[in-house]
ROGU-591519 format. One line per 2 residues: for each residue x, y, z of N, C-alpha, C. Coordinates in steps of 0.1 Angstrom, whole numbers, padded with zeros to 4 digits, always signed. Example, Ala and Ser with C-alpha at 12.3 -4.5 7.8 and 13.67 -1.06 7.14 Angstrom:
BEGIN
+0132,-0057,+0078,+0123,-0045,+0078,+0132,-0033,+0078; +0128,-0022,+0071,+0137,-0011,+0071,+0129,+0000,+0079
This chain:
BEGIN
-0033,+0268,-0054,-0038,+0269,-0040,-0029,+0279,-0032; -0032,+0292,-0033,-0023,+0302,-0027,-0024,+0301,-0012
-0036,+0300,-0006,-0038,+0300,+0008,-0042,+0286,+0012; -0035,+0281,+0023,-0039,+0268,+0028,-0050,+0269,+0039
-0062,+0266,+0036,-0073,+0267,+0045,-0080,+0253,+0046; -0086,+0251,+0057,-0093,+0238,+0059,-0104,+0236,+0048
-0111,+0246,+0046,-0122,+0245,+0036,-0116,+0242,+0022; -0106,+0249,+0018,-0100,+0247,+0005,-0094,+0233,+0004
-0087,+0228,+0014,-0081,+0215,+0013,-0092,+0204,+0014; -0103,+0207,+0021,-0113,+0197,+0022,-0120,+0196,+0008
-0121,+0207,+0001,-0127,+0207,-0013,-0117,+0198,-0022; -0104,+0200,-0020,-0095,+0193,-0028,-0096,+0178,-0025
-0097,+0174,-0012,-0099,+0160,-0009,-0112,+0154,-0015; -0122,+0162,-0013,-0135,+0157,-0018,-0134,+0154,-0033
-0127,+0162,-0041,-0126,+0160,-0055,-0120,+0147,-0059; -0111,+0142,-0051,-0105,+0129,-0053,-0114,+0118,-0049
-0121,+0120,-0037,-0129,+0109,-0031,-0142,+0106,-0039; -0148,+0116,-0045,-0161,+0114,-0052,-0159,+0107,-0065
-0147,+0106,-0070,-0144,+0097,-0081,-0141,+0083,-0076; -0151,+0075,-0076,-0150,+0061,-0070,-0141,+0052,-0079
-0132,+0045,-0073,-0122,+0038,-0081,-0117,+0025,-0074; -0126,+0015,-0073,-0122,+0002,-0069,-0111,-0003,-0078
-0102,-0011,-0073,-0091,-0016,-0081,-0096,-0023,-0094; -0107,-0030,-0093,-0111,-0038,-0105,-0119,-0029,-0115
-0120,-0017,-0112,-0128,-0007,-0121,-0117,+0002,-0128; -0112,-0003,-0139,-0101,+0005,-0146,-0106,+0018,-0150
-0119,+0019,-0154,-0124,+0032,-0159,-0124,+0042,-0148; -0129,+0037,-0136,-0129,+0046,-0124,-0115,+0051,-0120
-0105,+0041,-0120,-0092,+0045,-0116,-0086,+0055,-0126; -0089,+0053,-0139,-0084,+0062,-0149,-0090,+0076,-0148
-0102,+0077,-0143,-0108,+0090,-0141,-0100,+0097,-0130; -0096,+0090,-0120,-0087,+0096,-0109,-0074,+0100,-0116
-0068,+0092,-0125,-0056,+0096,-0131,-0058,+0109,-0140; -0070,+0110,-0146,-0073,+0122,-0154,-0073,+0134,-0144
-0079,+0132,-0133,-0080,+0143,-0123,-0066,+0147,-0118; -0058,+0137,-0115,-0044,+0140,-0110,-0036,+0147,-0121
-0037,+0142,-0133,-0030,+0148,-0144,-0034,+0163,-0147; -0047,+0166,-0146,-0051,+0180,-0147,-0045,+0189,-0137
-0045,+0184,-0124,-0039,+0192,-0113,-0024,+0194,-0115; -0017,+0184,-0119,-0003,+0185,-0121,+0001,+0193,-0133
-0006,+0192,-0144,-0004,+0201,-0155,-0006,+0216,-0152; -0015,+0218,-0142,-0018,+0232,-0138,-0006,+0238,-0131
+0003,+0231,-0126,+0015,+0236,-0120,+0028,+0234,-0129; +0025,+0231,-0141,+0037,+0230,-0151,+0043,+0217,-0152
+0037,+0207,-0145,+0044,+0193,-0146,+0042,+0187,-0160; +0052,+0180,-0164,+0051,+0171,-0176,+0045,+0158,-0171
+0036,+0152,-0180,+0029,+0141,-0176,+0033,+0129,-0185; +0035,+0118,-0178,+0037,+0105,-0185,+0027,+0095,-0181
+0021,+0088,-0190,+0010,+0079,-0186,+0012,+0066,-0193; +0014,+0055,-0185,+0016,+0042,-0190,+0003,+0034,-0190
-0001,+0030,-0202,-0014,+0023,-0203,-0015,+0011,-0193; -0027,+0009,-0187,-0029,-0002,-0178,-0028,-0016,-0186
-0025,-0026,-0178,-0024,-0039,-0184,-0031,-0049,-0174; -0034,-0061,-0179,-0040,-0071,-0170,-0053,-0067,-0164
-0060,-0058,-0170,-0073,-0053,-0165,-0072,-0042,-0155; -0060,-0037,-0152,-0059,-0026,-0142,-0058,-0012,-0150
-0059,-0002,-0142,-0059,+0012,-0148,-0044,+0016,-0151; -0043,+0028,-0156,-0030,+0034,-0160,-0022,+0038,-0148
-0009,+0038,-0151,+0001,+0045,-0142,+0003,+0059,-0146; +0003,+0068,-0137,+0005,+0082,-0141,+0017,+0088,-0133
+0026,+0095,-0141,+0037,+0101,-0135,+0038,+0116,-0139; +0038,+0125,-0129,+0039,+0139,-0132,+0053,+0144,-0127
+0060,+0150,-0135,+0074,+0155,-0132,+0074,+0170,-0130; +0078,+0174,-0119,+0079,+0188,-0115,+0094,+0192,-0114
+0098,+0203,-0120,+0112,+0207,-0120,+0115,+0212,-0106; +0128,+0211,-0102,+0133,+0216,-0090,+0143,+0227,-0092
+0147,+0233,-0081,+0157,+0244,-0082,+0171,+0238,-0086; +0174,+0226,-0083,+0186,+0220,-0087,+0183,+0207,-0095
+0192,+0204,-0104,+0190,+0192,-0112,+0196,+0180,-0106; +0194,+0169,-0112,+0199,+0156,-0107,+0188,+0148,-0102
+0191,+0136,-0096,+0181,+0127,-0090,+0173,+0135,-0079; +0160,+0132,-0079,+0151,+0140,-0071,+0143,+0131,-0061
+0131,+0135,-0058,+0122,+0128,-0049,+0111,+0121,-0056; +0109,+0109,-0052,+0097,+0101,-0058,+0086,+0102,-0048
+0075,+0107,-0052,+0063,+0108,-0044,+0053,+0097,-0048; +0050,+0088,-0039,+0042,+0076,-0043,+0028,+0077,-0037
+0018,+0075,-0045,+0004,+0074,-0041,-0003,+0063,-0049; -0014,+0058,-0044,-0022,+0049,-0052,-0036,+0055,-0054
-0042,+0052,-0065,-0055,+0057,-0069,-0067,+0048,-0066; -0064,+0035,-0064,-0075,+0025,-0062,-0079,+0024,-0047
-0091,+0019,-0046,-0096,+0017,-0032,-0102,+0003,-0031; -0105,-0002,-0019,-0111,-0015,-0018,-0126,-0015,-0019
-0132,-0003,-0019,-0146,-0001,-0019,-0152,-0001,-0033; -0162,-0010,-0035,-0170,-0010,-0047,-0179,+0002,-0048
-0182,+0006,-0061,-0190,+0018,-0063,-0204,+0017,-0055; -0208,+0028,-0050,-0221,+0030,-0044,-0223,+0024,-0030
-0212,+0019,-0024,-0213,+0013,-0011,-0216,+0024,+0000; -0209,+0035,-0001,-0212,+0046,+0007,-0206,+0058,+0001
-0210,+0070,+0005,-0206,+0082,-0001,-0198,+0092,+0008; -0194,+0103,+0002,-0186,+0113,+0009,-0196,+0121,+0018
-0191,+0124,+0030,-0199,+0132,+0039,-0190,+0138,+0050; -0194,+0150,+0055,-0187,+0156,+0066,-0196,+0156,+0078
-0191,+0152,+0090,-0198,+0152,+0102,-0189,+0157,+0113; -0192,+0169,+0119,-0184,+0175,+0129,-0170,+0177,+0124
-0160,+0172,+0131,-0146,+0174,+0128,-0140,+0163,+0120; -0149,+0155,+0113,-0144,+0144,+0105,-0151,+0145,+0091
-0143,+0140,+0081,-0149,+0137,+0068,-0148,+0123,+0064; -0158,+0117,+0058,-0159,+0103,+0055,-0160,+0101,+0040
-0155,+0089,+0036,-0157,+0086,+0022,-0149,+0074,+0018; -0152,+0068,+0006,-0144,+0056,+0002,-0130,+0060,-0002
-0120,+0055,+0005,-0106,+0058,+0002,-0101,+0071,+0007; -0109,+0078,+0015,-0105,+0092,+0020,-0093,+0091,+0029
-0092,+0080,+0036,-0080,+0078,+0045,-0069,+0070,+0038; -0073,+0060,+0030,-0064,+0051,+0024,-0067,+0051,+0009
-0060,+0060,+0001,-0051,+0071,+0006,-0054,+0084,-0002; -0066,+0086,-0006,-0069,+0098,-0014,-0067,+0111,-0007
-0069,+0111,+0006,-0066,+0123,+0014,-0051,+0126,+0013; -0042,+0117,+0014,-0028,+0119,+0013,-0024,+0124,-0001
-0030,+0118,-0011,-0027,+0123,-0025,-0031,+0137,-0026; -0043,+0141,-0021,-0048,+0154,-0022,-0039,+0164,-0015
-0034,+0161,-0003,-0025,+0170,+0004,-0012,+0171,-0003; -0006,+0161,-0009,+0007,+0161,-0015,+0006,+0171,-0027
-0004,+0169,-0036,-0006,+0177,-0047,-0009,+0192,-0043; -0017,+0193,-0033,-0020,+0207,-0028,-0008,+0214,-0023
+0002,+0207,-0017,+0014,+0213,-0012,+0022,+0218,-0024; +0023,+0210,-0035,+0030,+0214,-0047,+0022,+0226,-0053
+0009,+0226,-0053,+0002,+0238,-0059,+0004,+0250,-0051; +0006,+0249,-0038,+0008,+0260,-0029,+0022,+0266,-0032
+0032,+0258,-0034,+0045,+0263,-0037,+0044,+0271,-0051; +0038,+0265,-0060,+0036,+0271,-0074,+0029,+0284,-0073
+0018,+0285,-0065,+0010,+0297,-0065,+0017,+0308,-0058; +0027,+0305,-0049,+0034,+0315,-0041,+0048,+0318,-0047
+0050,+0313,-0060,+0062,+0316,-0067,+0074,+0308,-0062; +0072,+0297,-0055,+0083,+0289,-0050,+0084,+0276,-0058
+0095,+0269,-0056,+0096,+0256,-0063,+0102,+0246,-0053; +0100,+0233,-0056,+0107,+0223,-0048,+0122,+0224,-0050
+0129,+0221,-0039,+0144,+0221,-0040,+0149,+0211,-0050; +0144,+0199,-0050,+0148,+0188,-0059,+0137,+0186,-0069
+0140,+0180,-0081,+0130,+0176,-0090,+0121,+0166,-0083; +0108,+0166,-0086,+0098,+0157,-0080,+0091,+0149,-0090
+0090,+0136,-0088,+0082,+0128,-0097,+0070,+0123,-0088; +0058,+0126,-0092,+0046,+0122,-0085,+0041,+0110,-0093
+0041,+0098,-0086,+0037,+0085,-0093,+0025,+0080,-0087; +0014,+0079,-0095,+0001,+0074,-0090,-0001,+0060,-0096
-0004,+0051,-0087,-0004,+0036,-0089,-0019,+0031,-0090; -0023,+0023,-0099,-0037,+0018,-0100,-0041,+0006,-0093
-0031,-0002,-0087,-0035,-0015,-0082,-0028,-0019,-0069; -0025,-0009,-0061,-0018,-0011,-0048,-0026,-0020,-0039
-0039,-0019,-0039,-0047,-0026,-0029,-0047,-0041,-0032; -0042,-0045,-0043,-0041,-0060,-0046,-0027,-0064,-0048
-0018,-0056,-0043,-0004,-0059,-0043,+0005,-0053,-0054; -0001,-0044,-0062,+0006,-0038,-0073,+0012,-0047,-0083
+0004,-0057,-0088,+0009,-0067,-0097,+0014,-0062,-0110; +0007,-0051,-0115,+0010,-0046,-0128,+0020,-0034,-0127
+0023,-0030,-0115,+0030,-0017,-0113,+0044,-0019,-0106; +0046,-0030,-0100,+0058,-0032,-0092,+0071,-0029,-0100
+0072,-0034,-0111,+0084,-0032,-0119,+0087,-0018,-0122; +0076,-0011,-0125,+0077,+0004,-0128,+0081,+0012,-0116
+0075,+0008,-0104,+0078,+0015,-0092,+0093,+0013,-0089; +0098,+0001,-0090,+0112,-0002,-0086,+0121,+0005,-0096
+0118,+0005,-0109,+0127,+0012,-0118,+0127,+0027,-0116; +0116,+0033,-0112,+0115,+0047,-0110,+0122,+0050,-0097
+0121,+0042,-0087,+0127,+0045,-0074,+0142,+0046,-0075; +0148,+0037,-0083,+0163,+0036,-0084,+0168,+0049,-0091
+0160,+0057,-0097,+0164,+0069,-0103,+0163,+0081,-0094; +0159,+0079,-0082,+0156,+0090,-0072,+0165,+0089,-0060
+0166,+0101,-0053,+0174,+0101,-0041,+0166,+0094,-0029; +0153,+0096,-0029,+0145,+0092,-0018,+0131,+0090,-0023
+0123,+0082,-0015,+0109,+0080,-0018,+0101,+0085,-0006; +0090,+0093,-0009,+0081,+0097,+0001,+0067,+0092,-0002
+0061,+0085,+0007,+0049,+0077,+0005,+0037,+0084,+0013; +0026,+0086,+0006,+0015,+0094,+0013,+0004,+0085,+0017
+0007,+0073,+0021,-0002,+0065,+0029,-0005,+0072,+0042; -0017,+0069,+0048,-0021,+0076,+0060,-0011,+0073,+0071
-0010,+0083,+0080,-0002,+0082,+0092,-0008,+0072,+0101; -0001,+0068,+0111,-0006,+0058,+0120,-0006,+0063,+0135
-0015,+0058,+0142,-0015,+0060,+0157,-0015,+0075,+0160; -0024,+0083,+0153,-0025,+0097,+0156,-0015,+0106,+0149
-0008,+0101,+0139,+0001,+0110,+0132,+0015,+0105,+0131; +0018,+0093,+0135,+0032,+0088,+0134,+0036,+0086,+0119
+0049,+0088,+0116,+0054,+0085,+0103,+0059,+0070,+0103; +0059,+0064,+0092,+0063,+0050,+0090,+0077,+0049,+0085
+0086,+0043,+0094,+0100,+0042,+0090,+0104,+0028,+0086; +0094,+0019,+0086,+0097,+0005,+0082,+0084,-0002,+0081
+0084,-0013,+0073,+0071,-0021,+0072,+0075,-0035,+0071; +0066,-0043,+0078,+0067,-0058,+0077,+0064,-0062,+0062
+0069,-0073,+0058,+0066,-0078,+0045,+0054,-0087,+0045; +0049,-0090,+0033,+0037,-0098,+0032,+0041,-0110,+0022
+0038,-0122,+0026,+0040,-0133,+0018,+0027,-0141,+0015; +0025,-0144,+0003,+0013,-0152,-0001,+0018,-0165,-0008
+0011,-0176,-0005,+0013,-0189,-0011,+0000,-0195,-0015; +0000,-0201,-0026,-0012,-0209,-0031,-0009,-0223,-0029
-0018,-0231,-0022,-0016,-0245,-0020,-0028,-0253,-0027; -0024,-0264,-0033,-0034,-0272,-0039,-0031,-0287,-0036
-0042,-0294,-0032,-0040,-0309,-0030,-0050,-0316,-0040; -0045,-0327,-0045,-0053,-0335,-0054,-0053,-0350,-0049
-0065,-0355,-0047,-0066,-0368,-0042,-0073,-0377,-0051; -0083,-0386,-0046,-0090,-0395,-0055,-0105,-0395,-0050
-0114,-0393,-0060,-0128,-0392,-0056,-0134,-0406,-0054; -0144,-0407,-0045,-0151,-0420,-0043,-0164,-0416,-0037
-0174,-0425,-0038,-0187,-0424,-0031,-0184,-0425,-0016; -0189,-0415,-0008,-0185,-0414,+0006,-0192,-0424,+0014
-0202,-0431,+0009,-0209,-0441,+0016,-0205,-0455,+0012; -0207,-0459,-0001,-0205,-0472,-0005,-0190,-0476,-0007
-0182,-0466,-0012,-0168,-0469,-0015,-0158,-0459,-0009; -0161,-0456,+0004,-0153,-0446,+0010,-0138,-0450,+0011
-0135,-0462,+0013,-0121,-0467,+0015,-0113,-0465,+0002; -0120,-0464,-0010,-0113,-0462,-0022,-0109,-0447,-0025
-0115,-0438,-0017,-0112,-0424,-0019,-0099,-0420,-0011; -0094,-0408,-0016,-0083,-0402,-0009,-0086,-0387,-0008
-0088,-0383,+0004,-0094,-0369,+0006,-0083,-0358,+0005; -0085,-0350,-0005,-0077,-0338,-0007,-0079,-0328,+0005
-0091,-0327,+0010,-0094,-0318,+0021,-0087,-0322,+0034; -0087,-0335,+0036,-0080,-0340,+0049,-0065,-0337,+0048
-0059,-0339,+0036,-0045,-0336,+0035,-0043,-0321,+0037; -0052,-0313,+0031,-0050,-0298,+0033,-0051,-0294,+0048
-0060,-0301,+0055,-0062,-0298,+0069,-0049,-0300,+0077; -0041,-0310,+0073,-0028,-0312,+0080,-0019,-0300,+0076
-0019,-0296,+0064,-0010,-0285,+0060,-0014,-0272,+0067; -0027,-0270,+0068,-0031,-0258,+0075,-0026,-0257,+0089
-0028,-0268,+0096,-0023,-0269,+0110,-0008,-0267,+0111; -0001,-0273,+0102,+0014,-0271,+0102,+0018,-0257,+0100
+0012,-0250,+0090,+0016,-0237,+0087,+0012,-0227,+0097; -0001,-0228,+0102,-0005,-0218,+0112,+0002,-0219,+0125
+0008,-0231,+0127,+0016,-0233,+0140,+0029,-0225,+0140; +0032,-0220,+0128,+0044,-0211,+0127,+0042,-0197,+0133
+0029,-0193,+0135,+0026,-0180,+0140,+0033,-0178,+0154; +0040,-0166,+0155,+0047,-0163,+0167,+0044,-0148,+0170
+0034,-0146,+0178,+0030,-0132,+0180,+0041,-0123,+0186; +0049,-0127,+0195,+0060,-0118,+0200,+0069,-0114,+0189
+0071,-0122,+0178,+0079,-0118,+0167,+0072,-0110,+0156; +0059,-0108,+0158,+0050,-0102,+0148,+0050,-0111,+0135
+0051,-0124,+0136,+0051,-0133,+0125,+0037,-0141,+0125; +0029,-0137,+0116,+0015,-0142,+0116,+0013,-0150,+0103
+0008,-0162,+0104,+0005,-0171,+0093,-0010,-0174,+0093; -0017,-0171,+0083,-0031,-0172,+0083,-0036,-0179,+0070
-0044,-0189,+0071,-0050,-0195,+0059,-0065,-0189,+0059; -0067,-0180,+0050,-0079,-0172,+0050,-0089,-0177,+0040
-0085,-0185,+0030,-0094,-0189,+0019,-0092,-0204,+0017; -0103,-0212,+0018,-0102,-0226,+0015,-0113,-0230,+0006
-0110,-0238,-0004,-0121,-0243,-0013,-0118,-0258,-0016; -0128,-0266,-0013,-0126,-0281,-0016,-0139,-0288,-0017
-0138,-0299,-0024,-0150,-0308,-0025,-0160,-0303,-0034; -0169,-0312,-0038,-0180,-0308,-0047,-0194,-0313,-0042
-0194,-0323,-0033,-0207,-0328,-0028,-0204,-0335,-0015; -0214,-0334,-0006,-0213,-0340,+0007,-0211,-0355,+0007
-0216,-0362,-0003,-0214,-0376,-0002,-0203,-0381,-0012; -0193,-0373,-0014,-0182,-0376,-0023,-0169,-0373,-0016
-0160,-0383,-0015,-0146,-0380,-0010,-0140,-0369,-0018; -0136,-0358,-0013,-0131,-0347,-0021,-0118,-0350,-0028
-0118,-0348,-0041,-0106,-0350,-0049,-0097,-0338,-0050; -0102,-0326,-0047,-0094,-0314,-0049,-0097,-0305,-0037
-0086,-0297,-0034,-0088,-0286,-0024,-0077,-0276,-0027; -0081,-0263,-0025,-0071,-0252,-0026,-0072,-0243,-0014
-0061,-0236,-0012,-0061,-0227,+0000,-0051,-0216,-0003; -0053,-0205,+0003,-0043,-0194,+0002,-0037,-0190,+0016
-0024,-0191,+0017,-0017,-0187,+0029,-0012,-0173,+0028; -0016,-0165,+0037,-0012,-0150,+0038,-0004,-0149,+0051
+0007,-0143,+0050,+0016,-0142,+0062,+0022,-0128,+0063; +0023,-0123,+0075,+0030,-0111,+0078,+0044,-0115,+0083
+0054,-0111,+0075,+0068,-0115,+0078,+0076,-0102,+0081; +0079,-0100,+0094,+0086,-0088,+0098,+0100,-0086,+0092
+0107,-0097,+0089,+0120,-0096,+0083,+0122,-0107,+0073; +0133,-0107,+0066,+0136,-0117,+0056,+0138,-0131,+0062
+0141,-0131,+0075,+0143,-0144,+0082,+0130,-0151,+0083; +0119,-0144,+0087,+0106,-0151,+0088,+0101,-0155,+0074
+0104,-0146,+0064,+0100,-0150,+0050,+0107,-0163,+0046; +0119,-0164,+0049,+0127,-0176,+0045,+0122,-0188,+0053
+0118,-0186,+0066,+0113,-0197,+0074,+0100,-0202,+0069; +0091,-0193,+0065,+0078,-0197,+0059,+0081,-0205,+0046
+0089,-0200,+0037,+0092,-0206,+0024,+0097,-0220,+0026; +0106,-0222,+0036,+0112,-0235,+0039,+0101,-0245,+0044
+0092,-0240,+0052,+0081,-0248,+0058,+0071,-0252,+0047; +0068,-0243,+0038,+0059,-0246,+0027,+0065,-0257,+0018
+0077,-0256,+0015,+0083,-0266,+0006,+0086,-0279,+0013; +0086,-0279,+0026,+0088,-0292,+0034,+0076,-0298,+0040
+0064,-0294,+0035,+0052,-0299,+0041,+0052,-0314,+0039; +0050,-0321,+0050,+0050,-0336,+0049,+0038,-0342,+0042
+0040,-0353,+0036,+0029,-0359,+0028,+0023,-0370,+0038; +0011,-0367,+0042,+0004,-0376,+0052,-0002,-0388,+0045
-0008,-0385,+0033,-0014,-0396,+0025,-0006,-0397,+0013; +0001,-0408,+0011,+0010,-0410,-0001,+0003,-0409,-0014
-0010,-0411,-0014,-0018,-0410,-0027,-0024,-0396,-0030; -0021,-0386,-0021,-0025,-0373,-0024,-0013,-0364,-0027
-0014,-0357,-0038,-0004,-0348,-0043,-0006,-0334,-0038; +0005,-0327,-0034,+0004,-0313,-0030,+0013,-0305,-0039
+0007,-0293,-0043,+0015,-0284,-0051,+0014,-0270,-0045; +0025,-0263,-0045,+0026,-0250,-0039,+0031,-0240,-0049
+0026,-0228,-0049,+0030,-0217,-0058,+0031,-0204,-0051; +0041,-0197,-0053,+0043,-0184,-0046,+0033,-0174,-0052
+0027,-0166,-0044,+0017,-0156,-0049,+0024,-0142,-0047; +0015,-0132,-0049,+0020,-0118,-0048,+0025,-0115,-0033
+0036,-0108,-0032,+0040,-0105,-0019,+0047,-0091,-0019; +0051,-0087,-0007,+0058,-0074,-0005,+0070,-0077,+0004
+0082,-0073,+0000,+0093,-0075,+0008,+0093,-0066,+0020; +0098,-0070,+0032,+0099,-0061,+0043,+0110,-0051,+0041
+0109,-0039,+0047,+0120,-0030,+0048,+0121,-0024,+0062; +0134,-0022,+0065,+0137,-0018,+0079,+0143,-0004,+0079
+0142,+0002,+0090,+0147,+0016,+0092,+0163,+0015,+0090; +0168,+0024,+0083,+0182,+0026,+0081,+0186,+0040,+0086
+0200,+0042,+0087,+0204,+0056,+0091,+0198,+0067,+0082; +0197,+0064,+0069,+0192,+0073,+0059,+0177,+0076,+0062
+0170,+0066,+0065,+0156,+0067,+0068,+0154,+0075,+0081; +0163,+0072,+0091,+0162,+0079,+0104,+0165,+0094,+0101
+0174,+0097,+0093,+0177,+0112,+0090,+0165,+0118,+0083; +0158,+0111,+0074,+0146,+0117,+0068,+0135,+0119,+0078
+0133,+0109,+0087,+0123,+0110,+0097,+0126,+0122,+0106; +0139,+0124,+0111,+0142,+0134,+0120,+0139,+0148,+0113
+0142,+0149,+0101,+0140,+0162,+0094,+0125,+0165,+0092; +0117,+0154,+0088,+0103,+0156,+0087,+0096,+0159,+0100
+0101,+0153,+0111,+0095,+0155,+0124,+0098,+0169,+0128; +0109,+0175,+0125,+0112,+0189,+0129,+0103,+0198,+0121
+0100,+0195,+0108,+0091,+0204,+0101,+0077,+0202,+0106; +0073,+0190,+0110,+0060,+0188,+0116,+0058,+0197,+0128
+0068,+0197,+0137,+0067,+0205,+0149,+0066,+0220,+0145; +0073,+0224,+0135,+0072,+0238,+0131,+0059,+0242,+0125
+0052,+0232,+0120,+0039,+0234,+0114,+0028,+0233,+0124; +0031,+0231,+0137,+0021,+0230,+0147,+0016,+0217,+0150
+0022,+0206,+0145,+0017,+0193,+0147,+0023,+0188,+0160; +0016,+0179,+0167,+0022,+0173,+0179,+0034,+0164,+0175
+0042,+0160,+0184,+0053,+0151,+0181,+0049,+0140,+0172; +0055,+0139,+0161,+0050,+0129,+0151,+0052,+0115,+0155
+0064,+0112,+0160,+0066,+0098,+0164,+0068,+0089,+0152; +0074,+0078,+0154,+0077,+0069,+0143,+0071,+0055,+0146
+0069,+0047,+0136,+0064,+0033,+0138,+0069,+0024,+0126; +0069,+0011,+0129,+0070,+0001,+0119,+0056,-0005,+0117
+0051,-0004,+0105,+0037,-0008,+0102,+0036,-0022,+0097; +0024,-0028,+0100,+0022,-0041,+0096,+0016,-0042,+0082
+0008,-0033,+0078,+0002,-0033,+0065,+0012,-0030,+0054; +0010,-0035,+0042,+0019,-0033,+0031,+0016,-0020,+0024
+0026,-0015,+0017,+0024,-0003,+0008,+0034,-0004,-0003; +0034,+0005,-0013,+0044,+0005,-0023,+0057,+0009,-0018
+0057,+0015,-0006,+0070,+0018,+0001,+0078,+0005,+0004; +0071,-0006,+0005,+0079,-0019,+0007,+0089,-0021,-0004
+0085,-0018,-0016,+0093,-0021,-0028,+0105,-0011,-0028; +0103,+0002,-0025,+0113,+0012,-0026,+0123,+0010,-0014
+0118,+0007,-0002,+0126,+0006,+0009,+0135,-0007,+0008; +0129,-0018,+0003,+0137,-0030,+0001,+0148,-0029,-0009
+0147,-0019,-0018,+0158,-0017,-0027,+0169,-0009,-0021; +0167,-0004,-0009,+0177,+0005,-0003,+0176,+0019,-0006
+0165,+0023,-0012,+0162,+0037,-0015,+0156,+0043,-0002; +0162,+0054,+0004,+0156,+0059,+0016,+0141,+0062,+0015
+0133,+0057,+0023,+0118,+0057,+0021,+0112,+0062,+0034; +0104,+0072,+0034,+0096,+0077,+0045,+0082,+0076,+0041
+0074,+0068,+0049,+0061,+0064,+0046,+0051,+0071,+0056; +0038,+0069,+0054,+0029,+0074,+0064,+0028,+0089,+0065
+0031,+0096,+0054,+0031,+0111,+0054,+0017,+0117,+0051; +0007,+0108,+0050,-0006,+0113,+0046,-0014,+0118,+0058
-0027,+0116,+0057,-0037,+0122,+0067,-0037,+0114,+0080; -0043,+0121,+0090,-0046,+0115,+0103,-0061,+0111,+0102
-0064,+0099,+0106,-0078,+0095,+0106,-0079,+0080,+0111; -0088,+0073,+0104,-0090,+0059,+0108,-0100,+0052,+0100
-0103,+0039,+0104,-0113,+0032,+0097,-0110,+0027,+0083; -0097,+0024,+0080,-0094,+0020,+0067,-0101,+0007,+0063
-0106,+0006,+0050,-0112,-0005,+0045,-0126,-0008,+0051; -0132,+0002,+0057,-0145,+0000,+0063,-0154,+0011,+0058
-0167,+0010,+0061,-0176,+0021,+0056,-0176,+0033,+0065; -0168,+0033,+0075,-0166,+0044,+0084,-0152,+0050,+0083
-0146,+0049,+0071,-0132,+0054,+0068,-0133,+0069,+0069; -0124,+0076,+0077,-0125,+0090,+0079,-0111,+0097,+0080
-0111,+0110,+0079,-0100,+0118,+0082,-0104,+0129,+0092; -0094,+0133,+0099,-0096,+0144,+0109,-0093,+0158,+0102
-0103,+0166,+0102,-0102,+0179,+0094,-0090,+0187,+0100; -0088,+0186,+0113,-0078,+0195,+0119,-0064,+0192,+0114
-0062,+0180,+0107,-0048,+0177,+0103,-0045,+0183,+0089; -0055,+0188,+0082,-0053,+0191,+0068,-0043,+0203,+0066
-0045,+0214,+0073,-0036,+0225,+0071,-0022,+0223,+0076; -0020,+0218,+0088,-0006,+0217,+0093,+0001,+0206,+0085
-0006,+0195,+0082,+0001,+0184,+0074,+0005,+0189,+0060; -0004,+0196,+0054,+0000,+0201,+0041,+0011,+0212,+0041
+0010,+0220,+0052,+0021,+0230,+0053,+0034,+0223,+0055; +0034,+0212,+0063,+0047,+0205,+0065,+0052,+0199,+0052
+0043,+0194,+0044,+0047,+0188,+0031,+0053,+0198,+0022; +0047,+0210,+0022,+0052,+0221,+0013,+0066,+0225,+0017
+0068,+0226,+0030,+0082,+0229,+0035,+0092,+0217,+0032; +0087,+0205,+0033,+0095,+0194,+0030,+0100,+0194,+0015
+0090,+0196,+0006,+0094,+0197,-0008,+0103,+0209,-0011; +0101,+0220,-0004,+0108,+0232,-0007,+0122,+0232,-0002
+0125,+0224,+0009,+0138,+0225,+0015,+0146,+0212,+0015; +0140,+0201,+0012,+0147,+0188,+0011,+0156,+0187,-0001
+0169,+0188,+0001,+0178,+0188,-0011,+0192,+0183,-0007; +0201,+0185,-0016,+0215,+0180,-0013,+0220,+0186,+0000
+0226,+0177,+0009,+0231,+0182,+0021,+0221,+0183,+0033; +0208,+0180,+0029,+0198,+0180,+0040,+0193,+0166,+0042
+0192,+0162,+0055,+0187,+0149,+0059,+0195,+0138,+0052; +0208,+0140,+0050,+0217,+0130,+0045,+0216,+0128,+0030
+0208,+0136,+0023,+0206,+0134,+0009,+0218,+0140,+0001
C-alpha cells in the first residue's frame, strides 16, 4: 500500500469484515487468519500458526524484521466477533462504514497491517522487530490463547493493542479487570403442594447469594457486580433442587478483585440443608497506567497530532481486551490504537471514514520510529 488513501484503506477494512468470523465458528476465524497471513507474507513476514484447540480457531503470528535486533513490539489483534453469520452485512453510508466486527476490531487490524504494508512499499522498515499476533477467541475471554499471549508478551519490549479507540479517539492506558464466578446450589426436591415442607429450595438459597453479591456494587469506585444468568428448577409445582448462576464483575483494581473473591467464599448458608459450590470462571486482570505506559502514550499522542488528529487524550477503559494480560505482566501496553467509531456488539457497529488515513499514518510513524531510547524503551 504505497499511498494511504481513504478508498484504499476502506477496501482493506472491507476485506477483513466480509469474512464473517464469530468466535464459535473456527472455520470462519481461520479464514481471517488465512487473509492476515497472506497480507503479512506479502511484506516478507515469517508466519507461525498454532492450531486451534477446544473448538476455537488458530493463533497466527507474523514476524517482521526491524532495523535493529533484540526484543521488539508485540502487536495484538483478535479475529473473532460476537456476531453470528448473516445477521447483517458490510455497507457504507455517508461518512461511516458498517459491518460485523468493523469497529471491534477488524478495522484496527486492517489499519495496523496497512501501516506495515505502507512502510514496506515505500522502502522503509520498522525500527524494532514486530510480531503481529492474531487471536481467535478474545470475545469469550481468550481461554485457548491467554498462555500464548503472555509468553509472547514477555519476549517483547512493549505491546500495542489495536482495539478501537474510545470517546472519539482516546488511547487506552489502563483497563479494569473482569472477574467471573460460577455458583451452584443443591437442595432437596419435593411436591410444592402436598409435601412442600419436605423440600429445600436451591433457588431461594441462590436468591440470598444474589442479593449479597450485588450489594457489593459501588458505582463511585467503578466496582460493578452483576448476576446476569440464572437457571433453576424443573417444574412450577416442584421445590427446586438445583440452581446455577454466573456472577460477572468489573473490578478496577486487584483490591476489588480480592474483595469479591472473599465475599464469594464467605457466602452465608441460610438453609443448612442446601449446599453451595463456587468455581472461578474466566477473567481478565486489571492493569494500571505506569510511567512506561505514560511515556508510550505521550509519544503516540505527539505522532497523532503530527498526523492531523485532534488531541488523542487518554482513558481507563471498562471493557476487557488481551491488553489486560500484557499490562498485568508489567509489559508496557498501549491499547485503543484502532479506529474511531461506535456501536460495538450491535447491528449498527461502525467506523468513521475520516479516521482511516490519519490513524494509519500515525501507526506507520509509530512503527518506524519507536525504538531504543524512544518513549522509555
